[in-house]
N, C-alpha and C positions, 0 to 999 in steps of 0.2 A: 839332223839329217832331214831337211825339208825338200820335198820334190813335188813336181806337178803330178796331177792325177794320172797322166798318160803313162808314168812309170809304174803305176800300181793297178792299171786297168786289168791286166792279166790276173792279178791276185783277186780282184773283185769278181771277175768272171769265174775263177776257180771256186771261190767261197760260195757265191750264190748258186752255182751249179750243184755243189755238194749238198748245201742246205736245201735247195729246191727238190733235189732227188729224194732226200729223206722224207719230205712232206708228200711228195707224189706217191711214193711207195706206201707210206702210212695211210694216206687217204684212200687209195685203191683197196688196200687190204681190209680196212675197217668197213668201207662201204660194201664190199663184196660179201661180207658176213652179215652186215645189218640189213641189206636188201634181199637176203636169202631167207625164206621162211624157216628153213631147217636149222639155220645157224644163228638166227636173230636173237632168240632168247638167251642162248649161251653167251653171245657176245655182250649183251647188256649185263648179264649176271657176272661176267668176268670183270667188268669195270666197276660194278657196284658192290661186289662182294668184299669180304674181309681181306682178301689178298689182291684186291683191285687197285684202283687209282684215285678213288673219290671217297674221302672219309665222311663220317657221320655229319660233322658240322656243315660241310659243303652240300651234302645231300639234302639236309634240312633247309639250307639257305636257298638252294636252287629249285627244289621239288615240293616244297610245302608253302602254305600261305598263298599270297597273291600270285607269285611266280609259278607256284605249283599248278595253278589252274590253266596256265598257258604252256608250261614246259614239262615234258615228261623225260625220264632218262633216255628213252629211245630217240625222241626228237632231238634232245640235246646232243647225243652222240652222233646222230646223223648230220646235224648242222655243223658240228665241229669237224667231222670227217670230210664233209663236203668242202669246208673252208680250207682244210689241210691240202686237199687235192688242187683246188683252184689257186691257192697261194703258192703252192709248189710249182705249178706250171708258170705262174707269173714270175717267180724268182728265176727259173731257168731261162725264160725268155727275156728277162731283164725289164719287166714292167712293174712300176710302182715299188721299186726295190727299197728305197729308203723308208717309206711309210710301213711296208711290211716288216722290214728288219727291226724298226723301232718297236712295232707292236709285239713281235715275237720275242724281242729282248726282255720284255716285261712278262709276257704271257707264259713263257717257259718256267718262270719262277712259281706260277700257280700250281704247276705239277709237283713242285716240292712241298708246298704248304698244304696241298690237298691229299697227300699220300696218307693212308691209314697205317699208323705204326704203334707198336707197344714196346717200350724200352724201360719200363719200371723194374728196378732190381727186385728179385725175389718173387716176382709174380709169374705164375705158370700160365701160358696162353694155350687154351684148348682148341682154338681154331687157327687155321693157316693164315698168317698175316706177316707183315714186315717187322722184324725184331732188330733191325739196325737203324740208326738215325736216318731220317728222310734225306738229309743233305748228302749223306754218303750213298744212299740207294740211287738218288737222282743226280749224282755228280755229273753225269754226262749231259743232262739238260742244263745244268749250270754252265758247263763249258760251252754249250751251244748258245746260251744267252750272251756270253762274252763274244763269241764269233759274230752274233747278230749286231752287237754294238760296233764291232770293227767294220762290218759290211755297211752299216748305216753311215759311218764316216767316210769310207772309201767311195761309196756310190755304186752305180750299176756296172761300171767297167765296160769291157769290150763287148761288141755284138749284142747290145741291149736296146730294147724298144724305147726305153727312157731317153736314149740319146737323140731320138727323132724329135722329141719335144723340148729338150734342153741341151744346149751345147756348153753350158757353164763349166769352166775349168777352175778349180780352186787349188790352193796349196795345202798339203797335209804333212804332218810330221809322222814318219814311220816309227820314230823313237817311241812316241806315245802309243800308237796303235800296235806296234810290235810288242810292247810291254803288256798290253791288255791280252793280246792273242796268246803269247807264250805263257802268261800266268793262268789263263783259262784252261789251256791244254795241260800245262804243268800241274795245276792243282788236281785235275782229274787223274793223272798218272800217280801222283803222290798218294791220293786216297786209295787208288787201286793197289799201289805197291805196299802200303802199310796196313790196309784194312780189307784187302781183296779176299781173304780167307773167311770173312764173316758173311752171314746169309744176305743174299740179294745185292751185295756190293760187286760192281763189275770188276772182273779180273782179266778179261781179254785172252783167256787161255794161255797166259804167258807167265813165266816165273816172276814172282813179286819183286825180287831184287832188281830185275831188269826194268820193270815199270817204275820203281822208286828212283832208280838211277836216271832214267829218261826225264822224270818229273823234276828232279833236282838240277839236271843240266839245263832244262828249259827255263827254270826260275832264275838260276844264278849264272848261267853260261854267257860268254861273250858271243859275238856274232857268229864266229866259226863253230863254236860248240853248239849253239842253238840250231844252226843249219844242219849239223850232223844229227842232232836230236830230232829235228823235223823229218829228216830222211828215215830215221829209225821208226818214227811214229807211223809213217806210211807202211813200212814193212810189218810192224806189229798189227796194224789194222787189216792188211791184206792176209796175214797169217790167220787172224781171228775169223775173218770172213770165210776163208777156205775151210777152217776147222768147223764152222757152223753149218756148212753145206750138208744137206740130208736128202739123199735121192728118193726117200719115201714121201717127201713133201713136194707140193707144187711150186711153180716158179715164183709167184708172188709171196707165198708163205716163206720160202727160203729168203727172199730179199728182205722181207719184214723182220727176219731174225737178226739182221745186221744193218738195218737202214741208217742208224746214226753213224755208223762207221764210215759211210760214204762222205759225210761231212768232215769227219776227222782225218780222212785221207786228204781232203782238200786243205784242211788246216795245216797238216804236216807238210804238204807240198808248198804252201805259201811260206811257211817258216824256212823251209829248205831253200826257197828262191830268194827271200828277202832278209832272212835272219830275224832276230827279235828286238832290234834296236839296242841302244846303249844304256838306257835308263835302268838303274837298280840291278845291274849285274853285279857279280861279286867284286869285280874291279872297280865299278862305280861306287859300291858301298864302302870299300876300303878307302877310296879317295875322299868320299864324303866324311867318313869317320876321322881321317887324318886332318882334313880341313877344319872340322868342328873342334877337335882337341887342340889344334894349333891356334885357332882363334880364341879358345878359352884360356890357353896359356898366355897369349899376348895380352888379353883383357885383364888377366890376373896380375901380370907384370906391371901393366900401366896403372892399375889401381894401387898396387904397392908403392910404386914410384910417386904417385900423387900423394899418398899418405905421408911418405917420408919428406916431401917438399913443403908440407904445411908447417909454418913457424910456430914454435911453442911460446905462448904468452907468459911472460915473467911478471912477477908482482914487484913493481918499482916503488910502492908505498911501504915505508918501514913502519 
């Protein structure tokens, strides 16, 4: 199913807007805390502590030795937060979409490997930290990485500043990109569905059996099933966002509590609009399996026939 970019421009606009909004909210929230003298120290401690986001290995790598003379935790977080804000605005406006999408596709994985975790069996942890595998705790960032790869291939889409500098139209296969998008979101729901009861694993305030069902439908469903699962994804995210609202918190603080979910609303909307392609659905897997076993049976039959057709040498010398 290969179509020109203009059939997917709306999907690109939707994805980049959801992803850009995520980084705008995150950047504004962090900078408002870092640039306020009364909250600065607490913000830095929150990221550098045992329940923060940067483990000992990365703290030693970034803030000791030669780099430590130039880079402090405060400066690092300020630069990172500033980049989040600027890149978020760029994504929403459609500027440098492909370079930013490719950068974030890899950068998001550093949040997985930098997370401080303790999962050794039989060991009691006396400090507050993550006791679930980092890949489960950060499964949303892994899903976001997949979305970034999809956006990188789609391009900027409608109403993008990039279109003023380049009018190149390429052909893309939604079968491939749909596979990546539905697997990214599906894997997130499967982890939430099967492991959401464990500490720090996202559960979206939804029954785990529902989350697991959505994930399986996204992974194995045909186009119609994936569209339905995409619509359900939007509903789950909107429900979670409403559930997280707290009137005692400020506007930005509320938004920061469910900033990633804006991106997942965009992903669900894209899957509802375009489906997830035809590759490696349950129907496709069954067809591939039948084709494989059929080819093996034919190959075995031909080998047997060839063996039977070989003449047997007889000894003609008495």
